[in-house]
C-alpha positions in Angstrom: -11.8 24.2 -18.5 -11.1 24.4 -21.8 -7.8 24.6 -24.2 -8.7 25.5 -27.1 -12.4 24.2 -27.0 -10.7 20.7 -25.3 -11.2 20.0 -22.0 -7.6 21.1 -19.8 -7.3 17.7 -18.8 -6.8 15.8 -22.1 -5.2 18.7 -23.9 -2.1 18.9 -21.0 -2.2 15.1 -20.1 0.6 13.5 -22.1 -0.6 10.2 -21.8 -5.2 11.1 -21.9 -6.7 8.6 -19.5 -9.8 6.9 -20.6 -12.0 8.5 -17.2 -11.2 12.0 -19.2 -13.1 11.0 -22.4 -15.5 8.7 -20.2 -16.5 12.2 -17.7 -16.7 14.4 -21.0 -19.4 11.9 -22.4 -21.3 12.2 -19.3 -21.6 15.7 -19.6 -22.8 15.6 -23.4 -25.7 12.7 -22.2 -26.9 15.2 -20.1 -27.2 18.5 -22.5 -30.3 19.1 -23.6 -31.0 17.3 -25.5 -28.3 15.0 -25.2 -25.6 15.2 -28.2 -25.5 11.3 -28.4 -22.2 11.6 -31.7 -20.2 13.0 -29.4 -21.4 10.5 -26.5 -20.6 8.1 -28.4 -17.3 9.6 -30.4 -15.7 10.2 -26.4 -16.8 6.8 -25.4 -15.1 5.4 -28.2 -11.3 7.0 -27.8 -12.3 6.1 -24.1 -12.1 2.1 -24.8 -9.7 2.4 -27.2 -7.0 2.9 -24.3 -9.0 0.6 -22.2 -11.7 -1.3 -23.6 -12.8 -2.9 -20.0 -13.9 0.7 -18.6 -17.3 -0.2 -17.6 -18.5 2.9 -17.3 -17.5 3.9 -21.1 -19.5 1.0 -22.5 -22.5 2.0 -21.0 -21.9 5.3 -22.0 -21.5 4.4 -25.5 -24.9 2.0 -25.1 -26.8 4.9 -23.6 -25.4 7.0 -26.9 -25.8 4.2 -29.4 -29.7 3.6 -27.9 -30.4 7.2 -28.2 -28.8 7.1 -32.3 -31.3 4.1 -32.8 -28.2 2.2 -33.4 -29.7 -0.7 -31.3 -27.6 -4.0 -32.2 -24.7 -1.6 -31.3 -26.3 -0.7 -27.4 -27.3 -4.1 -27.5 -23.9 -5.5 -27.9 -22.5 -3.0 -25.5 -24.9 -3.3 -22.4 -24.2 -7.3 -23.0 -20.2 -6.4 -22.9 -20.8 -4.2 -19.6 -23.5 -6.9 -17.7 -20.9 -9.6 -18.0 -18.2 -7.3 -16.9 -19.5 -6.2 -13.8 -20.3 -9.7 -12.9 -23.6 -9.1 -13.2 -23.8 -7.2 -10.3 -25.6 -4.0 -11.9 -29.9 -4.5 -12.3 -29.9 -1.3 -14.8 -27.4 -2.5 -17.1 -29.5 -5.8 -17.1 -32.8 -4.3 -17.4 -31.4 -2.0 -20.9 -30.1 -5.8 -22.2 -33.8 -6.7 -21.7 -35.4 -3.6 -23.0 -32.8 -3.2 -25.9 -33.4 -6.8 -26.9 -36.9 -6.2 -26.7 -37.4 -3.2 -28.7 -34.8 -5.5 -31.3 -36.8 -8.3 -31.4 -40.8 -6.5 -31.1 -39.7 -4.6 -34.6 -37.4 -6.8 -36.4 -40.9 -9.3 -36.3 -43.8 -6.9 -37.1 -41.1 -6.1 -40.3 -40.5 -9.8 -41.1 -44.0 -10.3 -40.6 -45.4 -8.0 -43.3 -44.0 -10.1 -46.6 -43.7 -14.0 -44.5 -45.4 -16.2 -46.3 -47.7 -18.4 -44.0 -45.9 -21.7 -43.6 -47.3 -24.8 -41.6 -46.3 -25.7 -38.1 -43.9 -29.2 -37.9 -46.1 -32.2 -38.5 -45.3 -33.5 -34.8 -47.8 -30.0 -33.7 -50.5 -30.6 -36.4 -50.3 -34.0 -35.7 -51.3 -33.4 -32.0 -53.0 -30.8 -33.1 -56.1 -33.0 -34.8 -55.7 -35.7 -32.5 -57.3 -33.8 -30.1 -60.7 -34.1 -31.7 -61.9 -37.0 -31.8 -62.7 -38.7 -34.9 -65.6 -37.8 -36.7 -68.3 -39.9 -38.8 -67.1 -40.2 -42.8 -68.6 -37.8 -45.0 -70.4 -39.5 -47.5 -70.7 -37.8 -51.2 -73.8 -37.0 -53.2 -75.2 -39.2 -55.4 -73.7 -37.3 -58.2 -70.8 -35.8 -56.5 -69.4 -32.4 -58.2 -66.2 -32.1 -58.7 -65.6 -29.5 -55.8 -66.7 -32.3 -53.9 -64.4 -35.8 -55.1 -61.6 -32.9 -54.0 -63.0 -32.2 -51.4 -63.1 -36.5 -50.5 -59.2 -36.3 -51.5 -58.4 -33.7 -48.8 -60.0 -35.6 -46.3 -58.0 -39.0 -47.1 -54.9 -36.7 -47.2 -55.7 -35.9 -43.9 -56.6 -39.0 -42.5 -53.2 -40.1 -44.0 -51.7 -37.1 -41.8 -50.3 -35.7 -45.4 -50.7 -31.7 -44.2 -49.7 -29.9 -46.4 -51.5 -31.8 -49.6 -55.1 -31.8 -47.7 -54.9 -27.8 -47.1 -54.0 -27.3 -50.6 -56.9 -29.7 -51.7 -59.4 -28.3 -49.1 -58.6 -24.8 -50.8 -59.2 -26.2 -54.1 -62.2 -28.2 -53.1 -63.5 -24.8 -51.9 -62.9 -22.4 -55.3 -64.5 -25.6 -56.8 -67.8 -25.4 -55.4 -69.7 -28.3 -52.7 -72.6 -29.0 -53.7 -73.5 -29.7 -50.3 -74.2 -27.7 -46.9 -72.5 -30.8 -44.8 -69.3 -30.5 -47.3 -69.0 -27.0 -47.3 -69.2 -26.2 -43.7 -66.4 -29.7 -43.3 -64.6 -27.9 -46.0 -64.8 -24.2 -44.2 -63.8 -25.9 -40.7 -60.7 -28.0 -42.5 -59.9 -24.6 -43.8 -60.2 -22.6 -40.3 -57.9 -25.2 -38.7 -55.1 -25.0 -40.9 -55.4 -21.1 -41.0 -55.7 -21.3 -37.5 -52.2 -23.4 -37.5 -50.4 -20.9 -39.7 -51.7 -17.7 -37.1 -54.3 -16.6 -39.6 -56.3 -16.2 -36.6 -59.2 -13.7 -38.3 -58.9 -15.8 -41.8 -59.1 -19.1 -39.1 -62.2 -16.8 -37.1 -64.1 -16.6 -40.7 -63.8 -19.8 -42.0 -65.0 -21.3 -39.1 -67.6 -18.8 -38.4 -68.6 -20.0 -42.1 -68.7 -23.4 -41.2 -71.2 -22.5 -38.6 -73.5 -20.3 -40.2 -73.8 -22.9 -42.9 -74.5 -26.0 -39.9 -75.7 -24.3 -36.6 -75.2 -27.7 -34.8 -71.4 -28.5 -36.2 -70.3 -28.4 -32.5 -66.5 -29.1 -33.4 -66.5 -25.6 -35.8 -67.9 -24.1 -32.3 -65.3 -25.4 -30.4 -62.6 -24.7 -32.5 -63.7 -21.1 -32.8 -63.7 -20.9 -29.2 -60.1 -21.5 -29.6 -59.9 -18.5 -31.3 -61.4 -15.7 -28.8 -58.9 -17.3 -26.3 -55.4 -16.4 -28.7 -57.8 -13.1 -29.0 -57.2 -12.8 -25.8 -61.6 -12.4 -25.3 -62.2 -15.6 -22.8 -65.8 -14.7 -22.2 -66.7 -14.8 -26.0 -65.1 -18.7 -26.0 -67.3 -19.5 -22.7 -70.3 -18.8 -24.6 -69.0 -20.1 -28.2 -68.6 -23.8 -25.1 -72.1 -22.8 -23.8 -73.3 -22.5 -27.4 -71.7 -26.1 -28.5 -73.5 -27.8 -25.4 -77.1 -26.2 -26.6 -76.4 -28.4 -29.8 -75.3 -31.5 -28.8 -74.9 -32.0 -24.8 -73.5 -35.6 -25.0 -70.8 -34.4 -27.5 -66.9 -35.0 -25.3 -65.2 -33.0 -27.5 -67.2 -30.0 -25.7 -66.3 -30.9 -22.8 -62.6 -32.1 -23.0 -61.4 -28.9 -24.9 -63.6 -26.5 -22.4 -60.7 -28.2 -19.9 -58.2 -27.3 -22.0 -58.8 -24.1 -22.1 -59.6 -24.1 -18.3 -56.7 -25.6 -17.7 -54.3 -22.7 -19.7 -55.8 -20.1 -17.0 -54.7 -22.5 -14.1 -58.6 -23.4 -13.0 -56.9 -27.1 -12.7 -60.0 -27.9 -10.1 -62.5 -26.8 -12.7 -60.3 -28.5 -16.0 -60.5 -32.0 -14.0 -64.7 -31.7 -13.6 -64.7 -31.2 -17.7 -61.7 -33.7 -17.9 -63.9 -36.6 -16.1 -67.3 -35.4 -17.9 -65.5 -35.9 -21.2 -64.3 -38.9 -20.1 -67.8 -40.1 -18.8 -69.2 -39.8 -22.2 -66.8 -41.5 -24.3 -64.2 -43.3 -22.3 -61.8 -44.6 -25.6 -60.4 -41.1 -25.9 -56.8 -41.2 -24.4 -56.2 -37.2 -24.0 -59.4 -36.7 -21.4 -57.8 -39.6 -18.9 -54.4 -37.8 -19.5 -55.6 -34.5 -19.5 -57.9 -35.2 -16.2 -54.3 -36.6 -14.9 -52.4 -33.9 -15.5 -55.0 -31.5 -13.5 -55.1 -33.5 -10.5 -51.0 -33.8 -10.7 -51.1 -29.3 -11.4 -53.9 -29.3 -8.2 -51.4 -30.4 -6.1 -53.1 -33.9 -6.0 -50.1 -36.0 -6.6 -52.1 -39.3 -5.5 -55.1 -39.2 -7.1 -53.1 -37.7 -10.6 -50.1 -40.8 -10.5 -53.6 -43.4 -9.7 -55.2 -42.1 -13.6 -52.4 -42.2 -15.6 -51.8 -45.9 -13.7 -55.5 -46.6 -14.9 -54.4 -44.9 -17.9 -51.8 -46.6 -18.7 -53.5 -50.3 -18.4 -56.2 -49.7 -20.4 -54.6 -48.1 -23.3 -51.1 -50.3 -23.6 -50.4 -49.5 -27.1 -50.5 -46.0 -26.4 -47.4 -43.7 -26.5 -49.2 -40.7 -25.2 -50.1 -41.9 -21.7 -46.4 -42.9 -21.6 -45.2 -39.8 -22.5 -46.9 -37.7 -20.2 -46.2 -40.0 -17.0 -42.7 -39.4 -17.6 -42.9 -36.2 -17.8 -45.1 -35.8 -14.4 -42.1 -38.6 -12.9 -39.5 -36.3 -14.2 -40.8 -33.6 -12.9 -40.8 -35.5 -9.5 -36.9 -36.0 -10.1 -37.9 -39.9 -10.5 -35.4 -40.2 -13.2 -35.1 -43.6 -13.7 -38.6 -44.1 -13.6 -39.2 -41.6 -16.8 -36.7 -42.5 -19.2 -38.0 -46.0 -19.0 -41.5 -44.7 -19.9 -40.4 -42.0 -22.6 -38.3 -45.3 -24.1 -41.5 -47.3 -23.6 -43.5 -44.3 -25.4 -40.9 -44.1 -28.3 -40.7 -47.7 -29.0 -44.6 -47.1 -29.3 -44.7 -44.4 -31.6 -41.7 -45.8 -34.0 -44.3 -48.5 -35.4 -46.2 -45.7 -36.8 -45.2 -44.7 -40.3 -44.9 -41.0 -39.4 -43.8 -41.2 -35.5 -44.4 -37.9 -32.9 -40.6 -37.3 -31.6 -42.0 -35.4 -28.6 -41.3 -38.8 -26.0 -37.2 -38.0 -27.7 -36.8 -34.6 -26.7 -38.3 -35.2 -23.1 -36.0 -38.2 -23.0 -33.3 -36.2 -23.4 -34.1 -33.2 -20.8 -34.4 -36.0 -18.4 -31.0 -37.3 -19.7 -29.6 -34.3 -18.7 -30.9 -33.2 -15.7 -30.3 -37.2 -14.4 -26.9 -37.6 -15.7 -25.8 -33.8 -17.0 -25.4 -36.4 -19.9 -25.1 -33.5 -22.9 -24.3 -36.0 -25.5 -26.7 -38.4 -24.9 -29.4 -35.6 -25.0 -27.7 -33.7 -28.3 -28.1 -37.2 -29.7 -32.3 -37.6 -29.2 -33.0 -33.7 -30.0 -31.4 -34.8 -33.5 -32.9 -37.8 -33.7 -35.6 -36.2 -33.4 -35.2 -33.9 -35.8 -34.1 -36.5 -38.2 -37.5 -37.8 -38.0 -39.1 -34.2 -38.0 -37.1 -31.1 -39.1 -38.9 -28.5 -38.3 -40.1 -30.0 -33.8 -40.1 -26.6 -32.0 -39.6 -28.5 -29.1 -36.2 -30.5 -30.1 -35.2 -27.5 -32.5 -35.0 -25.3 -28.6 -33.6 -27.7 -26.5 -30.3 -28.1 -29.4 -30.2 -24.7 -28.6 -30.2 -24.9 -24.7 -27.9 -27.8 -24.6 -25.3 -25.9 -26.9 -25.7 -23.0 -24.7 -24.8 -25.4 -22.0 -21.5 -26.0 -23.8 -20.6 -22.7 -24.5 -21.0 -23.2 -28.1 -22.5 -20.1 -28.8 -22.0 -20.3 -32.8 -24.1 -23.5 -32.7 -27.1 -22.4 -31.1 -27.5 -19.3 -32.3 -27.8 -21.7 -35.8 -30.9 -23.5 -33.5 -31.9 -20.0 -32.7 -32.6 -18.8 -36.1 -33.7 -21.9 -37.1 -36.9 -21.2 -34.5 -37.0 -17.9 -35.6 -37.4 -19.3 -39.5 -40.3 -21.7 -38.4 -42.1 -19.1 -36.2 -45.5 -19.1 -37.5 -47.4 -16.0 -35.6 -45.8 -12.7 -34.5 -45.3 -14.1 -30.9 -43.4 -16.9 -31.7 -40.8 -14.6 -33.8 -40.3 -11.7 -31.3 -39.4 -15.2 -28.9 -37.7 -16.7 -31.0 -35.4 -13.5 -31.8 -35.4 -12.4 -28.7 -33.0 -15.4 -27.9 -30.9 -15.0 -31.5 -30.0 -11.4 -31.4 -28.6 -12.3 -27.3 -26.8 -15.0 -28.4 -25.2 -12.9 -31.3 -24.6 -10.4 -28.3 -23.2 -12.6 -26.3 -21.0 -14.7 -29.4 -19.6 -10.7 -29.9 -18.5 -9.9 -27.0 -16.6 -13.3 -27.2 -14.7 -12.1 -30.4 -13.9 -8.9 -28.4 -12.8 -10.4 -25.0 -11.9 -14.3 -25.8 -10.4 -14.3 -22.1 -13.9 -13.9 -20.7 -15.2 -16.8 -21.0 -15.9 -17.9 -18.0 -18.1 -14.9 -17.7 -20.1 -15.8 -20.3 -20.4 -19.3 -19.7 -22.1 -18.1 -16.8 -24.7 -16.1 -18.8 -25.2 -18.5 -21.1 -26.5 -21.0 -18.3 -28.0 -18.2 -16.8 -30.8 -18.2 -20.4 
């Protein structure tokens, strides 16, 4: 019943109850179409009277979502989820739905104007290390300017000066390269860098140019197979591997990278066969041995995996990678002390290099946290890694999670912002933004409900 346009309970009650406003908001939700503005207005009134009123929070979130005010909707859905002690599956699903829409929309908008950027030094170093060294190119007797610039680009690549190598190879192509092998190598290198910055179409074009110039370029065929996988076309990827084998059936890189694709597809037995073939053709490439051991482990043959790792550690005593990856398997088995010993050895070996790979430092931090719950030591490992490689994605992500574990929500959000800043591809950016906005909504909850820190801690530990 209405009194002067207002529901009678609200009009006549000396002290209006929040339930009256919330119930009227429920009516507005069921209008056809829903009157979202009035839903929000009534829920505002209800929540002024009782900030912990979960139904009003959920209804206001529905209204805000209907109005496209998604970050505010996320705030309310998050608050309702925490206040309801995570018991409402529908509200939890709403949090995920709105988070996905916010992150996806924001990522698409940000990618329009984002300049391409190289990933971290650690990432690039690992990518190039996954290919065996090629014989040095010999310049023509009378090299052109472009030829000489290409030589400088390859020298920069050998020195792990990746930004300089990218600049120089672009200049070399623009200046013009006088002989086929040089042009093929230039397009192969530029296509590789384009792949690393997330320019998949550009990478595909350059790698195809390299193949057109030098059909025998098995490395370009292997790399373009990765491009097809990135585009979700494994059939085309395997066709490229087959073409590479026709060109040179004794190139061990073909089998190693085909093994990598099979590994990604969780076909660990076939992956192991390809790693084994790669090793038979060239037993001096450490990564074929490592990946064989990892594939055996993933296939459930722990004994064979451990044996392969021990053999690899003996064969490559000065390489950090077997120590690090063996440590990861030991960590997976909760053999913490042994894992930390392997990570320490890997760190020691890496520090002998001018540009160390920092993944063993991050892994050591994770091991110390899982083993002893030593968050301080874990953070120190990640911070040390970032001092060496300020854009190491693994260190940033791990540090963010460690901050969440300690309810240092503001610090965690800064780490997630950094992840978004260095994201190269749209899926990477969506993932980073999802964490960033989820953390922001938790921080806002803490500001609005300072007495509810315990529930927030539970949510943080669940991320």
